[in-house]
mmCIF file of the N, C-alpha and C atoms, coordinates in Angstrom:
data_MODEL
# 
_entry.id   MODEL 
# 
loop_
_atom_site.group_PDB 
_atom_site.id 
_atom_site.type_symbol 
_atom_site.label_atom_id 
_atom_site.label_alt_id 
_atom_site.label_comp_id 
_atom_site.label_asym_id 
_atom_site.label_entity_id 
_atom_site.label_seq_id 
_atom_site.pdbx_PDB_ins_code 
_atom_site.Cartn_x 
_atom_site.Cartn_y 
_atom_site.Cartn_z 
_atom_site.occupancy 
_atom_site.B_iso_or_equiv 
_atom_site.pdbx_formal_charge 
_atom_site.auth_seq_id 
_atom_site.auth_comp_id 
_atom_site.auth_asym_id 
_atom_site.auth_atom_id 
_atom_site.pdbx_PDB_model_num 
ATOM 1   N N  . VAL A 1 1  ? 87.059 127.752 97.039  1.00 0.00 ? 1  VAL A N  1 
ATOM 2   C CA . VAL A 1 1  ? 85.923 128.331 96.350  1.00 0.00 ? 1  VAL A CA 1 
ATOM 3   C C  . VAL A 1 1  ? 84.885 128.683 97.406  1.00 0.00 ? 1  VAL A C  1 
ATOM 4   N N  . ASP A 1 2  ? 84.342 129.860 97.315  1.00 0.00 ? 2  ASP A N  1 
ATOM 5   C CA . ASP A 1 2  ? 83.433 130.329 98.353  1.00 0.00 ? 2  ASP A CA 1 
ATOM 6   C C  . ASP A 1 2  ? 82.117 130.856 97.805  1.00 0.00 ? 2  ASP A C  1 
ATOM 7   N N  . THR A 1 3  ? 81.719 130.417 96.635  1.00 0.00 ? 3  THR A N  1 
ATOM 8   C CA . THR A 1 3  ? 80.423 130.867 96.132  1.00 0.00 ? 3  THR A CA 1 
ATOM 9   C C  . THR A 1 3  ? 79.959 130.004 94.968  1.00 0.00 ? 3  THR A C  1 
ATOM 10  N N  . GLY A 1 4  ? 78.666 129.871 94.839  1.00 0.00 ? 4  GLY A N  1 
ATOM 11  C CA . GLY A 1 4  ? 78.080 129.209 93.683  1.00 0.00 ? 4  GLY A CA 1 
ATOM 12  C C  . GLY A 1 4  ? 78.059 127.692 93.727  1.00 0.00 ? 4  GLY A C  1 
ATOM 13  N N  . ILE A 1 5  ? 78.449 127.090 94.805  1.00 0.00 ? 5  ILE A N  1 
ATOM 14  C CA . ILE A 1 5  ? 78.457 125.624 94.887  1.00 0.00 ? 5  ILE A CA 1 
ATOM 15  C C  . ILE A 1 5  ? 77.055 125.151 95.263  1.00 0.00 ? 5  ILE A C  1 
ATOM 16  N N  . ARG A 1 6  ? 76.433 124.401 94.348  1.00 0.00 ? 6  ARG A N  1 
ATOM 17  C CA . ARG A 1 6  ? 75.068 123.938 94.568  1.00 0.00 ? 6  ARG A CA 1 
ATOM 18  C C  . ARG A 1 6  ? 74.921 122.421 94.430  1.00 0.00 ? 6  ARG A C  1 
ATOM 19  N N  . SER A 1 7  ? 75.958 121.761 93.855  1.00 0.00 ? 7  SER A N  1 
ATOM 20  C CA . SER A 1 7  ? 75.832 120.323 93.608  1.00 0.00 ? 7  SER A CA 1 
ATOM 21  C C  . SER A 1 7  ? 77.192 119.648 93.718  1.00 0.00 ? 7  SER A C  1 
ATOM 22  N N  . GLY A 1 8  ? 77.158 118.323 93.737  1.00 0.00 ? 8  GLY A N  1 
ATOM 23  C CA . GLY A 1 8  ? 78.393 117.567 93.741  1.00 0.00 ? 8  GLY A CA 1 
ATOM 24  C C  . GLY A 1 8  ? 79.206 117.799 92.483  1.00 0.00 ? 8  GLY A C  1 
ATOM 25  N N  . THR A 1 9  ? 78.519 118.058 91.377  1.00 0.00 ? 9  THR A N  1 
ATOM 26  C CA . THR A 1 9  ? 79.206 118.367 90.119  1.00 0.00 ? 9  THR A CA 1 
ATOM 27  C C  . THR A 1 9  ? 79.984 119.663 90.245  1.00 0.00 ? 9  THR A C  1 
ATOM 28  N N  . ASP A 1 10 ? 79.405 120.646 90.920  1.00 0.00 ? 10 ASP A N  1 
ATOM 29  C CA . ASP A 1 10 ? 80.117 121.911 91.163  1.00 0.00 ? 10 ASP A CA 1 
ATOM 30  C C  . ASP A 1 10 ? 81.377 121.672 91.996  1.00 0.00 ? 10 ASP A C  1 
ATOM 31  N N  . VAL A 1 11 ? 81.277 120.794 92.981  1.00 0.00 ? 11 VAL A N  1 
ATOM 32  C CA . VAL A 1 11 ? 82.433 120.466 93.816  1.00 0.00 ? 11 VAL A CA 1 
ATOM 33  C C  . VAL A 1 11 ? 83.522 119.820 92.962  1.00 0.00 ? 11 VAL A C  1 
ATOM 34  N N  . LEU A 1 12 ? 83.129 118.873 92.121  1.00 0.00 ? 12 LEU A N  1 
ATOM 35  C CA . LEU A 1 12 ? 84.089 118.188 91.248  1.00 0.00 ? 12 LEU A CA 1 
ATOM 36  C C  . LEU A 1 12 ? 84.787 119.180 90.328  1.00 0.00 ? 12 LEU A C  1 
ATOM 37  N N  . LYS A 1 13 ? 84.035 120.075 89.719  1.00 0.00 ? 13 LYS A N  1 
ATOM 38  C CA . LYS A 1 13 ? 84.637 121.057 88.812  1.00 0.00 ? 13 LYS A CA 1 
ATOM 39  C C  . LYS A 1 13 ? 85.591 121.985 89.544  1.00 0.00 ? 13 LYS A C  1 
ATOM 40  N N  . ALA A 1 14 ? 85.216 122.406 90.736  1.00 0.00 ? 14 ALA A N  1 
ATOM 41  C CA . ALA A 1 14 ? 86.090 123.288 91.514  1.00 0.00 ? 14 ALA A CA 1 
ATOM 42  C C  . ALA A 1 14 ? 87.401 122.585 91.864  1.00 0.00 ? 14 ALA A C  1 
ATOM 43  N N  . LEU A 1 15 ? 87.301 121.335 92.292  1.00 0.00 ? 15 LEU A N  1 
ATOM 44  C CA . LEU A 1 15 ? 88.506 120.573 92.623  1.00 0.00 ? 15 LEU A CA 1 
ATOM 45  C C  . LEU A 1 15 ? 89.372 120.359 91.382  1.00 0.00 ? 15 LEU A C  1 
ATOM 46  N N  . ALA A 1 16 ? 88.733 120.088 90.248  1.00 0.00 ? 16 ALA A N  1 
ATOM 47  C CA . ALA A 1 16 ? 89.479 119.876 89.006  1.00 0.00 ? 16 ALA A CA 1 
ATOM 48  C C  . ALA A 1 16 ? 90.213 121.145 88.568  1.00 0.00 ? 16 ALA A C  1 
ATOM 49  N N  . LEU A 1 17 ? 89.659 122.282 88.909  1.00 0.00 ? 17 LEU A N  1 
ATOM 50  C CA . LEU A 1 17 ? 90.289 123.556 88.546  1.00 0.00 ? 17 LEU A CA 1 
ATOM 51  C C  . LEU A 1 17 ? 91.332 123.997 89.567  1.00 0.00 ? 17 LEU A C  1 
ATOM 52  N N  . GLY A 1 18 ? 91.544 123.184 90.612  1.00 0.00 ? 18 GLY A N  1 
ATOM 53  C CA . GLY A 1 18 ? 92.620 123.464 91.547  1.00 0.00 ? 18 GLY A CA 1 
ATOM 54  C C  . GLY A 1 18 ? 92.220 123.888 92.945  1.00 0.00 ? 18 GLY A C  1 
ATOM 55  N N  . ALA A 1 19 ? 90.928 123.943 93.233  1.00 0.00 ? 19 ALA A N  1 
ATOM 56  C CA . ALA A 1 19 ? 90.502 124.325 94.584  1.00 0.00 ? 19 ALA A CA 1 
ATOM 57  C C  . ALA A 1 19 ? 90.993 123.289 95.597  1.00 0.00 ? 19 ALA A C  1 
ATOM 58  N N  . ARG A 1 20 ? 91.419 123.777 96.740  1.00 0.00 ? 20 ARG A N  1 
ATOM 59  C CA . ARG A 1 20 ? 91.817 122.875 97.821  1.00 0.00 ? 20 ARG A CA 1 
ATOM 60  C C  . ARG A 1 20 ? 90.706 122.751 98.863  1.00 0.00 ? 20 ARG A C  1 
ATOM 61  N N  . ALA A 1 21 ? 89.730 123.639 98.781  1.00 0.00 ? 21 ALA A N  1 
ATOM 62  C CA . ALA A 1 21 ? 88.582 123.614 99.693  1.00 0.00 ? 21 ALA A CA 1 
ATOM 63  C C  . ALA A 1 21 ? 87.375 124.194 98.968  1.00 0.00 ? 21 ALA A C  1 
ATOM 64  N N  . VAL A 1 22 ? 86.207 123.724 99.355  1.00 0.00 ? 22 VAL A N  1 
ATOM 65  C CA . VAL A 1 22 ? 84.964 124.198 98.758  1.00 0.00 ? 22 VAL A CA 1 
ATOM 66  C C  . VAL A 1 22 ? 83.989 124.485 99.898  1.00 0.00 ? 22 VAL A C  1 
ATOM 67  N N  . PHE A 1 23 ? 83.549 125.730 100.005 1.00 0.00 ? 23 PHE A N  1 
ATOM 68  C CA . PHE A 1 23 ? 82.581 126.100 101.031 1.00 0.00 ? 23 PHE A CA 1 
ATOM 69  C C  . PHE A 1 23 ? 81.169 125.924 100.493 1.00 0.00 ? 23 PHE A C  1 
ATOM 70  N N  . ILE A 1 24 ? 80.336 125.280 101.270 1.00 0.00 ? 24 ILE A N  1 
ATOM 71  C CA . ILE A 1 24 ? 78.956 125.019 100.858 1.00 0.00 ? 24 ILE A CA 1 
ATOM 72  C C  . ILE A 1 24 ? 78.054 125.728 101.858 1.00 0.00 ? 24 ILE A C  1 
ATOM 73  N N  . GLY A 1 25 ? 77.469 126.834 101.454 1.00 0.00 ? 25 GLY A N  1 
ATOM 74  C CA . GLY A 1 25 ? 76.666 127.635 102.368 1.00 0.00 ? 25 GLY A CA 1 
ATOM 75  C C  . GLY A 1 25 ? 75.178 127.519 102.142 1.00 0.00 ? 25 GLY A C  1 
ATOM 76  N N  . ARG A 1 26 ? 74.731 128.019 101.013 1.00 0.00 ? 26 ARG A N  1 
ATOM 77  C CA . ARG A 1 26 ? 73.292 128.113 100.767 1.00 0.00 ? 26 ARG A CA 1 
ATOM 78  C C  . ARG A 1 26 ? 72.578 126.761 100.827 1.00 0.00 ? 26 ARG A C  1 
ATOM 79  N N  . PRO A 1 27 ? 73.082 125.700 100.178 1.00 0.00 ? 27 PRO A N  1 
ATOM 80  C CA . PRO A 1 27 ? 72.371 124.418 100.288 1.00 0.00 ? 27 PRO A CA 1 
ATOM 81  C C  . PRO A 1 27 ? 72.229 123.935 101.729 1.00 0.00 ? 27 PRO A C  1 
ATOM 82  N N  . VAL A 1 28 ? 73.271 124.144 102.524 1.00 0.00 ? 28 VAL A N  1 
ATOM 83  C CA . VAL A 1 28 ? 73.200 123.732 103.932 1.00 0.00 ? 28 VAL A CA 1 
ATOM 84  C C  . VAL A 1 28 ? 72.147 124.552 104.678 1.00 0.00 ? 28 VAL A C  1 
ATOM 85  N N  . LEU A 1 29 ? 72.093 125.837 104.398 1.00 0.00 ? 29 LEU A N  1 
ATOM 86  C CA . LEU A 1 29 ? 71.076 126.679 105.040 1.00 0.00 ? 29 LEU A CA 1 
ATOM 87  C C  . LEU A 1 29 ? 69.669 126.273 104.615 1.00 0.00 ? 29 LEU A C  1 
ATOM 88  N N  . PHE A 1 30 ? 69.497 125.918 103.347 1.00 0.00 ? 30 PHE A N  1 
ATOM 89  C CA . PHE A 1 30 ? 68.188 125.433 102.891 1.00 0.00 ? 30 PHE A CA 1 
ATOM 90  C C  . PHE A 1 30 ? 67.815 124.159 103.640 1.00 0.00 ? 30 PHE A C  1 
ATOM 91  N N  . GLY A 1 31 ? 68.769 123.240 103.779 1.00 0.00 ? 31 GLY A N  1 
ATOM 92  C CA . GLY A 1 31 ? 68.511 122.002 104.513 1.00 0.00 ? 31 GLY A CA 1 
ATOM 93  C C  . GLY A 1 31 ? 68.153 122.278 105.963 1.00 0.00 ? 31 GLY A C  1 
ATOM 94  N N  . LEU A 1 32 ? 68.861 123.222 106.582 1.00 0.00 ? 32 LEU A N  1 
ATOM 95  C CA . LEU A 1 32 ? 68.583 123.583 107.968 1.00 0.00 ? 32 LEU A CA 1 
ATOM 96  C C  . LEU A 1 32 ? 67.191 124.176 108.104 1.00 0.00 ? 32 LEU A C  1 
ATOM 97  N N  . ALA A 1 33 ? 66.826 125.063 107.179 1.00 0.00 ? 33 ALA A N  1 
ATOM 98  C CA . ALA A 1 33 ? 65.515 125.708 107.235 1.00 0.00 ? 33 ALA A CA 1 
ATOM 99  C C  . ALA A 1 33 ? 64.376 124.699 107.033 1.00 0.00 ? 33 ALA A C  1 
ATOM 100 N N  . CYS A 1 34 ? 64.623 123.715 106.182 1.00 0.00 ? 34 CYS A N  1 
ATOM 101 C CA . CYS A 1 34 ? 63.555 122.760 105.862 1.00 0.00 ? 34 CYS A CA 1 
ATOM 102 C C  . CYS A 1 34 ? 63.483 121.566 106.807 1.00 0.00 ? 34 CYS A C  1 
ATOM 103 N N  . GLY A 1 35 ? 64.635 121.204 107.401 1.00 0.00 ? 35 GLY A N  1 
ATOM 104 C CA . GLY A 1 35 ? 64.594 119.991 108.203 1.00 0.00 ? 35 GLY A CA 1 
ATOM 105 C C  . GLY A 1 35 ? 65.503 119.969 109.407 1.00 0.00 ? 35 GLY A C  1 
ATOM 106 N N  . GLY A 1 36 ? 65.967 121.135 109.822 1.00 0.00 ? 36 GLY A N  1 
ATOM 107 C CA . GLY A 1 36 ? 66.847 121.166 110.990 1.00 0.00 ? 36 GLY A CA 1 
ATOM 108 C C  . GLY A 1 36 ? 68.135 120.414 110.738 1.00 0.00 ? 36 GLY A C  1 
ATOM 109 N N  . SER A 1 37 ? 68.681 119.817 111.780 1.00 0.00 ? 37 SER A N  1 
ATOM 110 C CA . SER A 1 37 ? 69.961 119.111 111.624 1.00 0.00 ? 37 SER A CA 1 
ATOM 111 C C  . SER A 1 37 ? 69.838 117.909 110.693 1.00 0.00 ? 37 SER A C  1 
ATOM 112 N N  . ASP A 1 38 ? 68.680 117.267 110.680 1.00 0.00 ? 38 ASP A N  1 
ATOM 113 C CA . ASP A 1 38 ? 68.469 116.153 109.750 1.00 0.00 ? 38 ASP A CA 1 
ATOM 114 C C  . ASP A 1 38 ? 68.472 116.650 108.305 1.00 0.00 ? 38 ASP A C  1 
ATOM 115 N N  . GLY A 1 39 ? 67.943 117.844 108.082 1.00 0.00 ? 39 GLY A N  1 
ATOM 116 C CA . GLY A 1 39 ? 67.960 118.436 106.746 1.00 0.00 ? 39 GLY A CA 1 
ATOM 117 C C  . GLY A 1 39 ? 69.373 118.726 106.280 1.00 0.00 ? 39 GLY A C  1 
ATOM 118 N N  . VAL A 1 40 ? 70.217 119.198 107.187 1.00 0.00 ? 40 VAL A N  1 
ATOM 119 C CA . VAL A 1 40 ? 71.624 119.458 106.856 1.00 0.00 ? 40 VAL A CA 1 
ATOM 120 C C  . VAL A 1 40 ? 72.311 118.147 106.499 1.00 0.00 ? 40 VAL A C  1 
ATOM 121 N N  . LYS A 1 41 ? 72.083 117.112 107.290 1.00 0.00 ? 41 LYS A N  1 
ATOM 122 C CA . LYS A 1 41 ? 72.676 115.800 107.001 1.00 0.00 ? 41 LYS A CA 1 
ATOM 123 C C  . LYS A 1 41 ? 72.235 115.292 105.635 1.00 0.00 ? 41 LYS A C  1 
ATOM 124 N N  . THR A 1 42 ? 70.964 115.486 105.323 1.00 0.00 ? 42 THR A N  1 
ATOM 125 C CA . THR A 1 42 ? 70.443 115.041 104.029 1.00 0.00 ? 42 THR A CA 1 
ATOM 126 C C  . THR A 1 42 ? 71.128 115.776 102.884 1.00 0.00 ? 42 THR A C  1 
ATOM 127 N N  . VAL A 1 43 ? 71.259 117.089 102.999 1.00 0.00 ? 43 VAL A N  1 
ATOM 128 C CA . VAL A 1 43 ? 71.914 117.887 101.959 1.00 0.00 ? 43 VAL A CA 1 
ATOM 129 C C  . VAL A 1 43 ? 73.359 117.442 101.772 1.00 0.00 ? 43 VAL A C  1 
ATOM 130 N N  . LEU A 1 44 ? 74.083 117.282 102.859 1.00 0.00 ? 44 LEU A N  1 
ATOM 131 C CA . LEU A 1 44 ? 75.484 116.875 102.759 1.00 0.00 ? 44 LEU A CA 1 
ATOM 132 C C  . LEU A 1 44 ? 75.624 115.475 102.173 1.00 0.00 ? 44 LEU A C  1 
ATOM 133 N N  . ASN A 1 45 ? 74.725 114.577 102.542 1.00 0.00 ? 45 ASN A N  1 
ATOM 134 C CA . ASN A 1 45 ? 74.746 113.239 101.955 1.00 0.00 ? 45 ASN A CA 1 
ATOM 135 C C  . ASN A 1 45 ? 74.440 113.276 100.465 1.00 0.00 ? 45 ASN A C  1 
ATOM 136 N N  . MET A 1 46 ? 73.512 114.133 100.062 1.00 0.00 ? 46 MET A N  1 
ATOM 137 C CA . MET A 1 46 ? 73.193 114.278 98.637  1.00 0.00 ? 46 MET A CA 1 
ATOM 138 C C  . MET A 1 46 ? 74.400 114.795 97.863  1.00 0.00 ? 46 MET A C  1 
ATOM 139 N N  . LEU A 1 47 ? 75.059 115.811 98.399  1.00 0.00 ? 47 LEU A N  1 
ATOM 140 C CA . LEU A 1 47 ? 76.249 116.357 97.739  1.00 0.00 ? 47 LEU A CA 1 
ATOM 141 C C  . LEU A 1 47 ? 77.350 115.305 97.638  1.00 0.00 ? 47 LEU A C  1 
ATOM 142 N N  . LYS A 1 48 ? 77.541 114.557 98.708  1.00 0.00 ? 48 LYS A N  1 
ATOM 143 C CA . LYS A 1 48 ? 78.556 113.504 98.708  1.00 0.00 ? 48 LYS A CA 1 
ATOM 144 C C  . LYS A 1 48 ? 78.242 112.447 97.655  1.00 0.00 ? 48 LYS A C  1 
ATOM 145 N N  . GLN A 1 49 ? 76.980 112.038 97.566  1.00 0.00 ? 49 GLN A N  1 
ATOM 146 C CA . GLN A 1 49 ? 76.587 111.019 96.588  1.00 0.00 ? 49 GLN A CA 1 
ATOM 147 C C  . GLN A 1 49 ? 76.752 111.533 95.164  1.00 0.00 ? 49 GLN A C  1 
ATOM 148 N N  . GLU A 1 50 ? 76.372 112.796 94.928  1.00 0.00 ? 50 GLU A N  1 
ATOM 149 C CA . GLU A 1 50 ? 76.554 113.383 93.597  1.00 0.00 ? 50 GLU A CA 1 
ATOM 150 C C  . GLU A 1 50 ? 78.037 113.423 93.224  1.00 0.00 ? 50 GLU A C  1 
ATOM 151 N N  . LEU A 1 51 ? 78.877 113.835 94.159  1.00 0.00 ? 51 LEU A N  1 
ATOM 152 C CA . LEU A 1 51 ? 80.316 113.883 93.899  1.00 0.00 ? 51 LEU A CA 1 
ATOM 153 C C  . LEU A 1 51 ? 80.848 112.485 93.602  1.00 0.00 ? 51 LEU A C  1 
ATOM 154 N N  . THR A 1 52 ? 80.452 111.513 94.387  1.00 0.00 ? 52 THR A N  1 
ATOM 155 C CA . THR A 1 52 ? 80.903 110.130 94.179  1.00 0.00 ? 52 THR A CA 1 
ATOM 156 C C  . THR A 1 52 ? 80.454 109.605 92.821  1.00 0.00 ? 52 THR A C  1 
ATOM 157 N N  . ASP A 1 53 ? 79.197 109.851 92.447  1.00 0.00 ? 53 ASP A N  1 
ATOM 158 C CA . ASP A 1 53 ? 78.680 109.417 91.148  1.00 0.00 ? 53 ASP A CA 1 
ATOM 159 C C  . ASP A 1 53 ? 79.432 110.087 90.001  1.00 0.00 ? 53 ASP A C  1 
ATOM 160 N N  . ASP A 1 54 ? 79.662 111.395 90.116  1.00 0.00 ? 54 ASP A N  1 
ATOM 161 C CA . ASP A 1 54 ? 80.369 112.122 89.065  1.00 0.00 ? 54 ASP A CA 1 
ATOM 162 C C  . ASP A 1 54 ? 81.812 111.652 88.936  1.00 0.00 ? 54 ASP A C  1 
ATOM 163 N N  . MET A 1 55 ? 82.451 111.377 90.076  1.00 0.00 ? 55 MET A N  1 
ATOM 164 C CA . MET A 1 55 ? 83.813 110.851 90.037  1.00 0.00 ? 55 MET A CA 1 
ATOM 165 C C  . MET A 1 55 ? 83.844 109.512 89.306  1.00 0.00 ? 55 MET A C  1 
ATOM 166 N N  . ALA A 1 56 ? 82.864 108.655 89.593  1.00 0.00 ? 56 ALA A N  1 
ATOM 167 C CA . ALA A 1 56 ? 82.794 107.348 88.939  1.00 0.00 ? 56 ALA A CA 1 
ATOM 168 C C  . ALA A 1 56 ? 82.609 107.507 87.432  1.00 0.00 ? 56 ALA A C  1 
ATOM 169 N N  . CYS A 1 57 ? 81.790 108.453 87.023  1.00 0.00 ? 57 CYS A N  1 
ATOM 170 C CA . CYS A 1 57 ? 81.576 108.700 85.593  1.00 0.00 ? 57 CYS A CA 1 
ATOM 171 C C  . CYS A 1 57 ? 82.856 109.165 84.894  1.00 0.00 ? 57 CYS A C  1 
ATOM 172 N N  . CYS A 1 58 ? 83.736 109.788 85.649  1.00 0.00 ? 58 CYS A N  1 
ATOM 173 C CA . CYS A 1 58 ? 85.011 110.278 85.106  1.00 0.00 ? 58 CYS A CA 1 
ATOM 174 C C  . CYS A 1 58 ? 86.127 109.250 85.255  1.00 0.00 ? 58 CYS A C  1 
ATOM 175 N N  . GLY A 1 59 ? 85.829 108.111 85.868  1.00 0.00 ? 59 GLY A N  1 
ATOM 176 C CA . GLY A 1 59 ? 86.837 107.089 86.072  1.00 0.00 ? 59 GLY A CA 1 
ATOM 177 C C  . GLY A 1 59 ? 87.816 107.413 87.177  1.00 0.00 ? 59 GLY A C  1 
ATOM 178 N N  . VAL A 1 60 ? 87.383 108.239 88.118  1.00 0.00 ? 60 VAL A N  1 
ATOM 179 C CA . VAL A 1 60 ? 88.225 108.681 89.221  1.00 0.00 ? 60 VAL A CA 1 
ATOM 180 C C  . VAL A 1 60 ? 87.737 108.000 90.501  1.00 0.00 ? 60 VAL A C  1 
ATOM 181 N N  . THR A 1 61 ? 88.664 107.439 91.263  1.00 0.00 ? 61 THR A N  1 
ATOM 182 C CA . THR A 1 61 ? 88.280 106.734 92.491  1.00 0.00 ? 61 THR A CA 1 
ATOM 183 C C  . THR A 1 61 ? 88.746 107.440 93.756  1.00 0.00 ? 61 THR A C  1 
ATOM 184 N N  . SER A 1 62 ? 89.508 108.515 93.603  1.00 0.00 ? 62 SER A N  1 
ATOM 185 C CA . SER A 1 62 ? 90.043 109.226 94.761  1.00 0.00 ? 62 SER A CA 1 
ATOM 186 C C  . SER A 1 62 ? 90.081 110.726 94.471  1.00 0.00 ? 62 SER A C  1 
ATOM 187 N N  . ILE A 1 63 ? 89.887 111.523 95.509  1.00 0.00 ? 63 ILE A N  1 
ATOM 188 C CA . ILE A 1 63 ? 89.971 112.977 95.375  1.00 0.00 ? 63 ILE A CA 1 
ATOM 189 C C  . ILE A 1 63 ? 91.323 113.384 94.796  1.00 0.00 ? 63 ILE A C  1 
ATOM 190 N N  . ASP A 1 64 ? 92.371 112.658 95.171  1.00 0.00 ? 64 ASP A N  1 
ATOM 191 C CA . ASP A 1 64 ? 93.721 112.972 94.687  1.00 0.00 ? 64 ASP A CA 1 
ATOM 192 C C  . ASP A 1 64 ? 93.866 112.815 93.180  1.00 0.00 ? 64 ASP A C  1 
ATOM 193 N N  . GLN A 1 65 ? 92.991 112.039 92.558  1.00 0.00 ? 65 GLN A N  1 
ATOM 194 C CA . GLN A 1 65 ? 93.066 111.805 91.115  1.00 0.00 ? 65 GLN A CA 1 
ATOM 195 C C  . GLN A 1 65 ? 92.342 112.873 90.302  1.00 0.00 ? 65 GLN A C  1 
ATOM 196 N N  . ILE A 1 66 ? 91.608 113.748 90.943  1.00 0.00 ? 66 ILE A N  1 
ATOM 197 C CA . ILE A 1 66 ? 90.853 114.777 90.235  1.00 0.00 ? 66 ILE A CA 1 
ATOM 198 C C  . ILE A 1 66 ? 91.821 115.845 89.726  1.00 0.00 ? 66 ILE A C  1 
ATOM 199 N N  . ASN A 1 67 ? 91.745 116.116 88.440  1.00 0.00 ? 67 ASN A N  1 
ATOM 200 C CA . ASN A 1 67 ? 92.572 117.172 87.847  1.00 0.00 ? 67 ASN A CA 1 
ATOM 201 C C  . ASN A 1 67 ? 91.840 117.755 86.645  1.00 0.00 ? 67 ASN A C  1 
ATOM 202 N N  . LYS A 1 68 ? 92.438 118.738 86.016  1.00 0.00 ? 68 LYS A N  1 
ATOM 203 C CA . LYS A 1 68 ? 91.762 119.449 84.925  1.00 0.00 ? 68 LYS A CA 1 
ATOM 204 C C  . LYS A 1 68 ? 91.524 118.570 83.696  1.00 0.00 ? 68 LYS A C  1 
ATOM 205 N N  . ASP A 1 69 ? 92.186 117.424 83.606  1.00 0.00 ? 69 ASP A N  1 
ATOM 206 C CA . ASP A 1 69 ? 92.008 116.545 82.455  1.00 0.00 ? 69 ASP A CA 1 
ATOM 207 C C  . ASP A 1 69 ? 90.609 115.941 82.382  1.00 0.00 ? 69 ASP A C  1 
ATOM 208 N N  . ILE A 1 70 ? 89.861 115.951 83.485  1.00 0.00 ? 70 ILE A N  1 
ATOM 209 C CA . ILE A 1 70 ? 88.503 115.387 83.458  1.00 0.00 ? 70 ILE A CA 1 
ATOM 210 C C  . ILE A 1 70 ? 87.488 116.392 82.918  1.00 0.00 ? 70 ILE A C  1 
ATOM 211 N N  . LEU A 1 71 ? 87.897 117.635 82.740  1.00 0.00 ? 71 LEU A N  1 
ATOM 212 C CA . LEU A 1 71 ? 86.999 118.681 82.253  1.00 0.00 ? 71 LEU A CA 1 
ATOM 213 C C  . LEU A 1 71 ? 87.051 118.757 80.729  1.00 0.00 ? 71 LEU A C  1 
ATOM 214 N N  . TYR A 1 72 ? 85.968 119.207 80.132  1.00 0.00 ? 72 TYR A N  1 
ATOM 215 C CA . TYR A 1 72 ? 85.972 119.491 78.717  1.00 0.00 ? 72 TYR A CA 1 
ATOM 216 C C  . TYR A 1 72 ? 85.246 120.804 78.491  1.00 0.00 ? 72 TYR A C  1 
ATOM 217 N N  . LYS A 1 73 ? 85.566 121.432 77.395  1.00 0.00 ? 73 LYS A N  1 
ATOM 218 C CA . LYS A 1 73 ? 84.931 122.715 77.062  1.00 0.00 ? 73 LYS A CA 1 
ATOM 219 C C  . LYS A 1 73 ? 83.854 122.463 76.024  1.00 0.00 ? 73 LYS A C  1 
ATOM 220 N N  . HIS A 1 74 ? 82.644 122.821 76.368  1.00 0.00 ? 74 HIS A N  1 
ATOM 221 C CA . HIS A 1 74 ? 81.518 122.688 75.457  1.00 0.00 ? 74 HIS A CA 1 
ATOM 222 C C  . HIS A 1 74 ? 81.517 123.881 74.515  1.00 0.00 ? 74 HIS A C  1 
ATOM 223 N N  . THR A 1 75 ? 81.580 123.615 73.234  1.00 0.00 ? 75 THR A N  1 
ATOM 224 C CA . THR A 1 75 ? 81.595 124.720 72.248  1.00 0.00 ? 75 THR A CA 1 
ATOM 225 C C  . THR A 1 75 ? 80.379 124.733 71.401  1.00 0.00 ? 75 THR A C  1 
# 
């Protein structure tokens, strides 16, 4: 996936839909603009924590366990 990734939840959804890689551009650039290399580290840590929290909410403990069954369609 190469566009629209803004949060750890976006990463989780992309992986659940079958992505093998997720490119994170804009958030990293925002972190760089606001805080240099420390800002980039902060953004990446935030994304990692969001992904970890979302995985826990889905009962998933490993990236390998993520699949489309964790998704639901809001109607």
